[in-house]
Kinemage of the C-alpha trace (Angstrom):
@kinemage 1
@onewidth
@group {chain A} dominant
@subgroup {mainchain}
@vectorlist {calphas} color= white
{ca met a 1} P 75.724 84.891 88.107
{ca gly a 2} L 74.107 88.038 87.874
{ca pro a 3} L 74.807 92.420 88.795
{ca val a 4} L 74.644 92.728 92.434
{ca ile a 5} L 73.067 96.535 91.783
{ca val a 6} L 71.955 97.912 88.831
{ca leu a 7} L 70.697 101.353 88.045
{ca ser a 8} L 68.581 102.309 85.330
{ca lys a 9} L 68.046 105.957 83.998
{ca val a 10} L 68.745 107.228 87.573
{ca ser a 11} L 68.400 110.897 88.272
{ca lys a 12} L 68.695 113.121 91.293
{ca thr a 13} L 67.864 116.813 91.245
{ca phe a 14} L 68.529 119.589 94.554
{ca arg a 15} L 67.433 122.468 95.103
{ca val a 16} L 70.040 125.001 96.299
{ca gly a 17} L 68.060 128.822 96.224
{ca arg a 18} L 65.637 129.358 93.260
{ca glu a 19} L 68.121 126.861 91.660
{ca arg a 20} L 67.713 123.754 90.669
{ca ile a 21} L 71.003 121.358 90.222
{ca arg a 22} L 70.791 118.020 88.728
{ca ala a 23} L 73.149 116.161 90.376
{ca val a 24} L 72.892 112.595 88.955
{ca ala a 25} L 71.467 112.805 85.203
{ca asp a 26} L 70.056 109.733 83.493
{ca val a 27} L 72.495 107.075 84.724
{ca asp a 28} L 72.672 103.084 83.771
{ca leu a 29} L 75.437 101.500 85.541
{ca ser a 30} L 75.691 97.269 86.637
{ca val a 31} L 77.843 96.374 89.448
{ca gln a 32} L 79.421 92.500 89.761
{ca lys a 33} L 79.816 91.205 92.211
{ca gly a 34} L 83.210 91.135 94.046
{ca glu a 35} L 84.204 93.956 91.678
{ca ile a 36} L 86.301 96.812 92.347
{ca leu a 37} L 84.856 99.813 90.786
{ca ala a 38} L 86.177 103.451 90.941
{ca ile a 39} L 83.455 106.374 90.654
{ca val a 40} L 86.208 109.101 89.225
{ca gly a 41} L 85.304 113.111 88.479
{ca pro a 42} L 85.869 116.478 89.618
{ca ser a 43} L 84.606 118.010 92.528
{ca gly a 44} L 80.596 119.131 91.984
{ca ser a 45} L 80.714 116.081 89.226
{ca gly a 46} L 77.833 113.962 91.163
{ca lys a 47} L 80.193 111.060 92.255
{ca thr a 48} L 79.140 111.227 96.070
{ca thr a 49} L 75.713 111.829 94.647
{ca leu a 50} L 75.922 108.656 92.802
{ca ala a 51} L 77.596 106.454 95.520
{ca his a 52} L 74.888 107.656 98.167
{ca leu a 53} L 72.257 106.394 95.507
{ca ile a 54} L 73.583 102.890 95.155
{ca gly a 55} L 73.867 103.019 99.255
{ca gly a 56} L 70.463 103.726 99.820
{ca leu a 57} L 71.254 107.204 101.904
{ca ser a 58} L 69.152 108.852 98.725
{ca arg a 59} L 66.488 108.230 97.119
{ca pro a 60} L 66.323 108.588 92.845
{ca asp a 61} L 63.941 111.572 91.645
{ca glu a 62} L 63.733 109.492 88.113
{ca gly a 63} L 64.687 105.961 87.520
{ca ser a 64} L 65.581 102.595 89.644
{ca val a 65} L 67.997 100.754 92.134
{ca ser a 66} L 68.204 97.000 92.174
{ca ala a 67} L 70.181 95.007 94.645
{ca gly a 68} L 70.549 90.941 93.844
{ca gly a 69} L 67.887 91.391 91.332
{ca gln a 70} L 65.415 92.765 93.587
{ca met a 71} L 63.716 96.608 92.983
{ca leu a 72} L 64.378 99.121 95.892
{ca arg a 73} L 61.432 100.796 97.323
{ca thr a 74} L 61.224 104.186 98.717
{ca arg a 75} L 59.792 103.137 101.987
{ca asp a 76} L 62.097 103.723 104.949
{ca lys a 77} L 62.122 100.332 106.622
{ca ile a 78} L 63.173 98.766 103.200
{ca leu a 79} L 65.876 101.119 102.732
{ca ser a 80} L 67.171 101.225 106.384
{ca lys a 81} L 67.580 96.919 106.356
{ca tyr a 82} L 68.903 97.566 102.998
{ca arg a 83} L 71.653 100.102 103.951
{ca asn a 84} L 71.976 97.625 107.668
{ca gln a 85} L 72.293 94.298 106.222
{ca lys a 86} L 73.891 94.904 102.284
{ca ile a 87} L 75.910 98.019 102.463
{ca gly a 88} L 79.150 99.154 104.351
{ca phe a 89} L 80.096 102.272 104.268
{ca val a 90} L 83.478 104.320 104.581
{ca phe a 91} L 83.397 107.513 104.770
{ca gln a 92} L 86.612 110.061 104.011
{ca thr a 93} L 86.541 111.769 107.755
{ca phe a 94} L 85.821 108.408 109.372
{ca gly a 95} L 82.806 109.319 111.003
{ca leu a 96} L 83.442 107.243 114.251
{ca leu a 97} L 82.197 108.327 118.011
{ca pro a 98} L 85.590 109.877 119.452
{ca his a 99} L 84.953 108.721 123.204
{ca tyr a 100} L 83.465 105.437 122.233
{ca ser a 101} L 86.377 102.674 122.156
{ca ala a 102} L 87.377 100.861 118.497
{ca leu a 103} L 85.031 97.657 119.986
{ca glu a 104} L 82.307 100.109 120.428
{ca asn a 105} L 82.432 101.590 117.005
{ca val a 106} L 82.490 98.547 115.043
{ca ser a 107} L 79.702 97.023 117.269
{ca met a 108} L 77.122 100.123 116.081
{ca pro a 109} L 75.739 98.286 113.137
{ca leu a 110} L 75.279 95.486 115.247
{ca val a 111} L 72.953 97.531 117.846
{ca val a 112} L 70.966 98.803 115.657
{ca ala a 113} L 70.254 95.192 113.989
{ca gly a 114} L 69.335 94.132 117.592
{ca met a 115} L 72.012 91.640 118.132
{ca arg a 116} L 72.505 90.213 121.397
{ca arg a 117} L 75.718 91.861 123.665
{ca arg a 118} L 77.465 88.586 123.659
{ca arg a 119} L 77.585 88.102 119.825
{ca arg a 120} L 77.979 91.535 119.142
{ca arg a 121} L 81.339 91.589 121.002
{ca glu a 122} L 82.667 88.583 119.478
{ca leu a 123} L 81.666 89.349 115.725
{ca ala a 124} L 83.346 92.899 116.241
{ca leu a 125} L 86.407 91.333 118.053
{ca lys a 126} L 86.442 89.326 115.129
{ca thr a 127} L 86.258 91.814 112.756
{ca leu a 128} L 88.797 94.280 113.901
{ca ala a 129} L 91.346 91.170 113.911
{ca ala a 130} L 90.242 90.817 110.163
{ca val a 131} L 92.090 94.534 109.527
{ca gly a 132} L 94.464 94.619 112.048
{ca leu a 133} L 93.519 95.931 114.964
{ca glu a 134} L 92.690 93.877 118.096
{ca lys a 135} L 95.410 95.220 120.064
{ca gln a 136} L 93.431 98.428 119.662
{ca ala a 137} L 89.780 97.263 120.320
{ca lys a 138} L 89.770 99.054 123.810
{ca gln a 139} L 91.340 102.299 122.678
{ca arg a 140} L 89.237 105.234 122.298
{ca ala a 141} L 88.928 106.152 118.459
{ca glu a 142} L 90.353 109.902 119.084
{ca thr a 143} L 93.359 108.189 120.475
{ca leu a 144} L 93.994 106.423 117.077
{ca ser a 145} L 95.952 107.182 114.155
{ca gly a 146} L 94.185 108.495 111.209
{ca gly a 147} L 95.136 105.129 109.647
{ca gln a 148} L 94.194 103.092 112.170
{ca arg a 149} L 90.571 105.039 112.517
{ca gln a 150} L 90.076 104.457 108.778
{ca arg a 151} L 90.593 100.408 109.552
{ca val a 152} L 87.767 100.809 112.216
{ca ala a 153} L 85.537 102.439 109.726
{ca ile a 154} L 86.121 99.469 107.390
{ca ala a 155} L 85.333 97.328 110.268
{ca arg a 156} L 82.357 98.648 111.177
{ca ala a 157} L 81.243 98.834 107.575
{ca leu a 158} L 82.592 94.458 107.547
{ca val a 159} L 80.609 93.558 110.549
{ca thr a 160} L 77.394 93.158 109.025
{ca ser a 161} L 79.087 91.037 105.818
{ca pro a 162} L 77.962 93.183 103.602
{ca gln a 163} L 78.057 92.518 99.925
{ca val a 164} L 79.218 95.713 98.860
{ca ile a 165} L 81.171 98.629 100.484
{ca ile a 166} L 81.122 102.079 99.719
{ca ala a 167} L 83.559 104.010 100.484
{ca asp a 168} L 83.625 108.229 99.436
{ca glu a 169} L 87.245 109.152 99.273
{ca pro a 170} L 88.637 106.232 101.550
{ca thr a 171} L 92.592 107.809 101.428
{ca gly a 172} L 91.493 111.165 101.356
{ca ser a 173} L 92.585 112.566 105.069
{ca leu a 174} L 95.285 109.809 105.124
{ca asp a 175} L 98.854 110.251 104.031
{ca ser a 176} L 100.570 108.420 101.372
{ca glu a 177} L 101.944 105.312 103.284
{ca asn a 178} L 98.128 104.840 105.226
{ca gly a 179} L 96.565 105.515 102.014
{ca glu a 180} L 98.411 102.714 100.551
{ca gln a 181} L 97.584 100.148 103.554
{ca ile a 182} L 93.913 100.924 103.567
{ca met a 183} L 93.657 100.430 99.546
{ca gln a 184} L 95.598 97.327 99.898
{ca leu a 185} L 93.379 95.849 102.639
{ca leu a 186} L 89.968 96.758 100.426
{ca glu a 187} L 91.705 94.650 97.447
{ca arg a 188} L 92.208 91.981 99.982
{ca leu a 189} L 88.639 92.009 100.766
{ca ser a 190} L 87.280 92.400 97.541
{ca arg a 191} L 89.640 89.185 96.705
{ca ile a 192} L 89.514 86.792 99.579
{ca gln a 193} L 85.817 87.612 100.320
{ca asp a 194} L 84.294 88.622 97.585
{ca ile a 195} L 82.876 91.728 98.416
{ca thr a 196} L 82.262 94.107 96.182
{ca val a 197} L 83.893 97.901 96.705
{ca ile a 198} L 82.842 100.538 95.103
{ca phe a 199} L 84.778 103.878 96.046
{ca val a 200} L 84.644 107.629 95.066
{ca thr a 201} L 87.746 109.341 94.250
{ca his a 202} L 89.188 112.598 92.271
{ca asp a 203} L 92.664 110.732 92.362
{ca leu a 204} L 93.230 108.783 88.790
{ca thr a 205} L 96.329 107.018 89.780
{ca leu a 206} L 94.235 105.684 92.826
{ca ala a 207} L 91.486 104.628 90.615
{ca lys a 208} L 93.508 102.361 88.626
{ca arg a 209} L 94.123 100.263 91.289
{ca ala a 210} L 90.230 99.292 90.458
{ca asp a 211} L 89.329 96.941 88.051
{ca arg a 212} L 86.714 99.068 86.416
{ca ile a 213} L 86.599 103.030 86.016
{ca val a 214} L 83.444 105.173 85.638
{ca his a 215} L 84.380 108.817 84.989
{ca met a 216} L 81.269 111.294 86.103
{ca arg a 217} L 81.093 115.024 84.780
{ca asp a 218} L 78.156 117.277 85.196
{ca gly a 219} L 76.078 114.302 86.788
{ca gln a 220} L 76.656 111.928 83.794
{ca leu a 221} L 78.705 108.949 83.095
{ca thr a 222} L 80.901 110.308 80.600
{ca glu a 223} L 82.984 106.556 80.004
{ca ala a 224} L 84.120 103.913 81.817
{ca asp a 225} L 87.174 101.348 81.061
{ca his a 226} L 88.849 98.407 82.647
{ca ala a 227} L 92.082 99.633 85.031
{ca arg a 228} L 93.262 96.363 85.195
C-alpha cells in the first residue's frame, strides 16, 4: 500500500513587513497509513506551517501535496472537502466553543458535512464514548477539565472517520498525567483504527512515542529517524 500523504518540493513563504520569511523550504515527505509521525523543532522552525500544509489549512507556494495518490488542487471546494472528510485537527488550545456542550462541539464537522440531526447525534455520542466521555456529553465545554476538553477535541477530529489526525502540540496545555492519557489515546486510535497520526511538538521525549521523527530547522527537514 502506498503512502497516504506525499509532499514533493513543498515551500511556503510569508511576508512580515518588508521581510519575506521562507517558513517551509523544498520539503519532501511521505507518510504511511497507520503511521505515528512526530514533527519536531524549535519555535519558528516551520513545523506548524508544515502541518498546516499537510492538512490543507494552507497552500504551498511551490511544490505539491497529494493524498491517497490524488494531487490536492488549490480550489477552495476541493480543499474544504479534503479537510472535512480526510483530516481531523487537534489543537493545543482545544478550539472548542465554550458555551456549547461536548456533544454539540463534536457534532460540528457533521453539520458542515450536511448530515441529518439524528445521525449526527448518534455518531457524536458513539465517538465521545470511544474517548471515554459519554457521561459528559451534555456538559458545556467550559465546565470540563483540560484533559477532558482535549479528548472532546480528539472526538471532534474523529467523528468524520478521517484517514489522518494532525495534532499541534496536543499535550502542550496539559499537565503530565493528562498529557500521558492523551498520547495513549492517540496511540490506541492509530493501532486499532489504523489512523495516521501526525503530531507537532518541541518535546523530544514526547516525540519518541512516535514510529518516526522528522526534525525541522529553518524550514527544512534536517533528519528523519525511527523512534521505535
